[in-house]
C-alpha positions as CSV (number, residue, x, y, z in Angstrom):
1,M,40.3,-11.7,-112.0
2,P,39.0,-15.1,-111.0
3,T,41.7,-17.6,-110.0
4,L,42.0,-21.1,-111.5
5,A,40.5,-22.5,-108.3
6,Q,37.4,-20.3,-108.6
7,L,36.8,-21.5,-112.1
8,H,36.5,-25.1,-111.2
9,P,32.7,-25.3,-111.0
10,Q,32.4,-23.8,-114.5
11,V,35.1,-25.8,-116.1
12,V,34.0,-29.1,-114.7
13,H,30.5,-28.8,-116.2
14,F,32.0,-28.1,-119.6
15,A,34.1,-31.3,-119.3
16,V,31.2,-33.4,-118.3
17,A,28.9,-32.1,-121.1
18,L,31.5,-32.2,-123.9
19,M,32.8,-35.7,-123.1
20,L,29.4,-37.3,-122.6
21,V,28.1,-35.8,-125.9
22,G,31.3,-36.6,-127.7
23,V,31.2,-40.3,-126.7
24,L,27.5,-40.4,-127.6
25,F,28.3,-39.0,-131.1
26,R,31.1,-41.6,-131.5
27,L,28.7,-44.4,-130.7
28,V,26.2,-43.0,-133.2
29,S,28.9,-42.6,-135.8
30,L,29.4,-46.4,-135.7
31,T,25.9,-46.9,-137.2
32,G,26.9,-44.9,-140.3
33,R,23.6,-43.1,-140.4
34,L,24.5,-39.6,-139.2
35,R,27.8,-39.0,-140.9
36,F,28.4,-35.6,-139.3
37,T,28.7,-37.3,-135.9
38,N,32.1,-38.8,-137.0
39,H,34.0,-35.5,-137.1
40,A,31.8,-34.0,-134.4
41,A,32.7,-36.7,-132.0
42,A,36.4,-36.1,-132.6
43,V,36.1,-32.4,-132.0
44,L,34.0,-32.8,-128.9
45,I,36.4,-35.4,-127.4
46,L,39.3,-33.1,-128.1
47,M,37.6,-30.1,-126.4
48,G,36.3,-32.3,-123.6
49,T,39.8,-33.7,-122.9
50,V,41.2,-30.2,-122.7
51,A,38.4,-29.2,-120.4
52,T,39.0,-32.3,-118.2
53,I,42.7,-31.4,-117.9
54,V,41.8,-27.8,-116.8
55,A,39.2,-29.2,-114.5
56,V,41.7,-31.4,-112.7
57,K,44.2,-28.6,-112.5
58,S,41.6,-26.2,-111.1
59,G,40.3,-28.8,-108.7
60,D,43.9,-29.3,-107.3
61,A,44.1,-25.5,-106.9
62,A,40.8,-25.4,-105.1
63,H,41.2,-28.3,-102.6
64,G,43.2,-26.4,-99.9
65,P,40.4,-24.6,-98.0
66,V,38.0,-27.5,-98.5
67,E,40.5,-30.1,-97.2
68,R,40.9,-28.2,-94.0
69,I,37.3,-28.7,-93.0
70,P,37.3,-31.3,-90.3
71,G,36.4,-34.8,-91.7
72,V,36.4,-33.8,-95.3
73,R,39.9,-34.7,-96.4
74,P,39.2,-38.4,-97.2
75,M,36.4,-37.4,-99.6
76,V,38.6,-34.7,-101.2
77,I,41.3,-37.3,-101.8
78,E,38.9,-39.8,-103.3
79,H,37.4,-37.2,-105.6
80,E,40.9,-36.1,-106.7
81,E,42.1,-39.6,-107.4
82,A,38.9,-40.4,-109.4
83,A,39.4,-37.2,-111.4
84,E,43.0,-38.0,-112.2
85,W,42.0,-41.5,-113.4
86,V,39.3,-39.9,-115.7
87,E,42.0,-37.6,-117.1
88,R,44.3,-40.5,-118.0
89,I,41.4,-42.4,-119.6
90,F,40.4,-39.5,-121.8
91,L,44.0,-38.8,-122.8
92,G,44.2,-42.3,-124.0
93,L,40.9,-41.8,-125.8
94,L,42.3,-38.7,-127.5
95,V,45.3,-40.7,-128.7
96,I,42.9,-43.3,-130.2
97,E,40.9,-40.5,-131.9
98,A,44.1,-39.0,-133.3
99,T,45.2,-42.3,-134.6
100,A,41.9,-42.8,-136.3
101,L,42.2,-39.4,-137.9
102,G,45.7,-40.2,-139.1
103,L,44.6,-43.5,-140.6
104,S,41.8,-41.9,-142.5
105,V,44.1,-39.8,-144.7
106,S,45.3,-42.9,-146.5
107,A,43.2,-45.2,-148.6
108,R,45.4,-48.2,-147.7
109,T,44.8,-47.7,-144.0
110,Q,41.1,-46.8,-144.3
111,R,40.0,-50.3,-143.2
112,F,41.6,-49.7,-139.8
113,V,39.7,-46.6,-139.1
114,R,36.5,-48.3,-138.1
115,G,38.4,-50.5,-135.6
116,A,39.9,-47.4,-134.1
117,H,36.5,-45.8,-133.8
118,I,35.2,-49.0,-132.1
119,A,38.1,-48.9,-129.7
120,A,37.4,-45.2,-129.1
121,A,33.7,-46.0,-128.3
122,V,34.7,-48.7,-125.8
123,V,37.2,-46.5,-124.0
124,G,34.8,-43.6,-124.2
125,V,32.0,-45.5,-122.5
126,W,34.5,-46.7,-119.8
127,G,35.6,-43.1,-119.3
128,S,32.1,-41.8,-119.2
129,V,31.2,-44.2,-116.4
130,A,34.3,-43.0,-114.5
131,L,33.4,-39.4,-115.3
132,V,29.8,-39.8,-113.9
133,R,31.2,-41.4,-110.7
134,T,33.7,-38.5,-110.3
135,A,31.0,-36.0,-110.8
136,H,28.9,-37.7,-108.2
137,L,31.8,-37.6,-105.7
138,G,32.1,-33.9,-106.5
139,G,28.5,-33.3,-105.8
140,E,28.7,-35.2,-102.5
141,L,31.7,-33.0,-101.6
142,V,29.8,-29.8,-102.3
143,Y,26.3,-30.7,-101.0
144,N,27.0,-33.2,-98.3
145,Y,30.2,-31.8,-96.9
146,A,29.8,-28.1,-97.8
147,G,33.1,-28.3,-99.6
148,G,33.1,-25.2,-101.6
149,P,30.1,-22.9,-100.8
150,G,31.5,-19.7,-99.1
151,L,35.1,-20.9,-99.4
152,R,36.1,-20.3,-103.0
153,S,36.7,-16.6,-102.6
154,G,37.5,-16.6,-98.8
155,E,35.7,-13.3,-98.5
156,D,34.1,-12.5,-95.1
157,A,30.6,-12.1,-96.7
158,D,30.8,-15.5,-98.4
159,V,32.0,-17.3,-95.3
160,S,29.3,-15.6,-93.2
161,R,26.7,-16.8,-95.6
162,L,28.1,-20.3,-95.3
163,L,27.8,-20.0,-91.5
164,L,24.3,-18.7,-91.7
165,A,23.2,-21.6,-93.9
166,G,24.8,-24.1,-91.5
167,L,23.2,-22.6,-88.4
168,H,19.8,-22.5,-90.1
169,A,20.0,-26.1,-91.4
170,Q,21.1,-27.4,-88.0
171,A,18.4,-25.5,-86.2
172,Q,15.8,-27.1,-88.4
173,V,17.2,-30.5,-87.7
174,D,17.3,-29.9,-84.0
175,R,13.7,-28.7,-84.0
176,R,12.6,-31.7,-86.0
177,E,14.3,-34.0,-83.5
178,K,12.7,-32.2,-80.6
179,R,15.9,-30.6,-79.4
180,S,14.2,-27.3,-78.9
181,E,16.8,-25.7,-76.6
182,D,19.6,-26.5,-79.1
183,A,17.5,-25.1,-81.9
184,A,16.8,-21.9,-79.9
185,R,20.5,-21.4,-79.1
186,L,21.4,-21.7,-82.8
187,V,18.7,-19.2,-83.8
188,D,19.9,-16.8,-81.1
189,E,23.4,-17.0,-82.5
190,M,22.1,-16.3,-86.0
191,A,20.3,-13.2,-84.6
192,R,23.4,-12.1,-82.8
193,R,25.6,-12.3,-85.8
194,F,23.1,-11.0,-88.4
195,P,21.1,-8.3,-86.5
196,T,20.1,-6.4,-89.6
197,D,18.9,-9.4,-91.6
198,T,15.0,-9.2,-91.5
199,T,14.6,-12.9,-92.3
200,V,16.8,-13.8,-89.4
201,Q,14.8,-11.7,-87.1
202,F,11.7,-13.5,-88.2
203,L,13.4,-16.8,-87.4
204,R,14.2,-15.5,-83.9
205,A,10.5,-14.5,-83.3
206,E,9.4,-18.0,-84.6
207,S,12.0,-19.7,-82.3
208,L,10.8,-17.8,-79.2
209,L,7.3,-19.1,-79.9
210,R,8.1,-22.7,-81.1
211,D,11.3,-23.6,-79.4
212,R,11.0,-21.7,-76.1
213,A,7.2,-21.4,-75.8
214,Q,7.4,-17.7,-75.0
215,P,4.6,-16.1,-77.1
216,A,4.8,-12.7,-75.3
217,D,8.5,-12.4,-76.1
218,A,7.9,-13.6,-79.6
219,M,5.3,-10.9,-80.1
220,A,7.7,-8.3,-78.8
221,A,10.4,-9.5,-81.1
222,L,8.0,-9.5,-84.1
223,N,6.8,-6.0,-83.3
224,G,10.5,-4.9,-83.4
225,I,10.8,-6.0,-87.1
226,G,10.3,-3.2,-89.6
227,V,8.1,-4.5,-92.5
228,R,6.5,-2.2,-95.0
229,S,2.7,-2.7,-95.3
230,D,2.9,-3.2,-99.0
231,D,5.7,-5.8,-98.9
232,A,4.0,-8.7,-100.6
233,R,6.6,-11.2,-99.3
234,L,7.2,-10.1,-95.7
235,A,3.9,-8.5,-94.7
236,P,1.9,-11.7,-95.1
237,R,4.6,-13.7,-93.3
238,R,4.4,-11.2,-90.4
239,A,0.6,-11.6,-90.3
240,L,0.8,-15.4,-90.3
241,L,3.3,-15.4,-87.5
242,A,1.4,-12.8,-85.5
243,A,-1.8,-14.9,-85.8
244,E,0.1,-18.0,-84.6
245,I,1.4,-16.0,-81.6
246,W,-2.1,-14.6,-80.8
247,V,-3.5,-18.1,-80.8
248,A,-0.7,-19.3,-78.5
249,M,-1.6,-16.4,-76.2
250,G,-5.2,-17.5,-76.1
251,Q,-6.5,-14.6,-78.2
252,P,-8.0,-16.1,-81.4
253,D,-10.1,-12.9,-82.1
254,A,-6.9,-10.9,-82.3
255,A,-5.5,-13.5,-84.7
256,K,-8.6,-13.1,-86.9
257,T,-8.3,-9.4,-86.9
258,E,-4.6,-9.6,-87.9
259,L,-5.4,-12.0,-90.8
260,D,-8.4,-10.1,-92.0
261,A,-6.3,-7.0,-92.3
262,A,-3.7,-8.9,-94.3
263,I,-6.2,-10.5,-96.6
264,A,-7.7,-7.1,-97.3
265,A,-4.2,-5.9,-98.4
266,F,-3.3,-9.1,-100.2
267,P,-6.5,-10.7,-101.4
268,Q,-4.7,-13.2,-103.7
269,N,-2.6,-14.7,-100.9
270,A,-4.0,-18.3,-100.5
271,R,-2.0,-19.0,-97.4
272,L,-3.6,-16.1,-95.5
273,K,-7.0,-17.3,-96.5
274,A,-6.3,-20.9,-95.5
275,R,-5.0,-19.9,-92.1
276,R,-8.0,-17.6,-91.5
277,D,-10.4,-20.4,-92.4
278,S,-8.6,-22.8,-90.0
279,L,-9.4,-20.6,-87.1
280,P,-12.6,-21.5,-85.2
């Protein structure tokens, strides 16, 4: 059974969609052209406010593991405070919508309904801006600070995938910034922790060639990777890397042979053909 914290990503998307559409319908209803948007706006705002309350509660339940990541706590607090402010705005909006609904039941108070709807539209736009900002902060927390991936369940497999993603991303940055030895060490750690992952073993063979300039060791590592000859994803990748290693070892003819065999097996693969054509 998922916990409230684990449901936060699902609930928050409902809150955003329902509230933004609800406020949009309230704005449209003021034109008087699409009459159905009047009651639709009230229903959506009610549902969206409930979703917002649940989103805030689930976010509070989820912040513990995220907040313990070094350097993330200030962003977590900012996101939480923004979400609580949005919750208060939408509760106020719901009160206005309920007031408008109450006024509409009497002919004597009917003239005040439009004023209530205008007030609801104004508060709704204000709340929508605050909601978009809060959603942006949540996106930053997840994608810029890794606040969530691998941590929601706390399971070893999920945390391991988070670690693998971090090692891979940092290795790519180190390679781009010409920190070859740092990149190589990170790839070695990936290979140590994930020895049965074929894609990680490919990364290690690539690292031996590109980061450490050891083509012979790279070829030995590549030959140790078991790849089926009919694997349309990995077999071409192996051929491309083998060709790159052969070229680094000063054996372009062996690279051509490797690529020709792969092209014969996968004639539709454009990358194989392009690499073959690039060889002298």
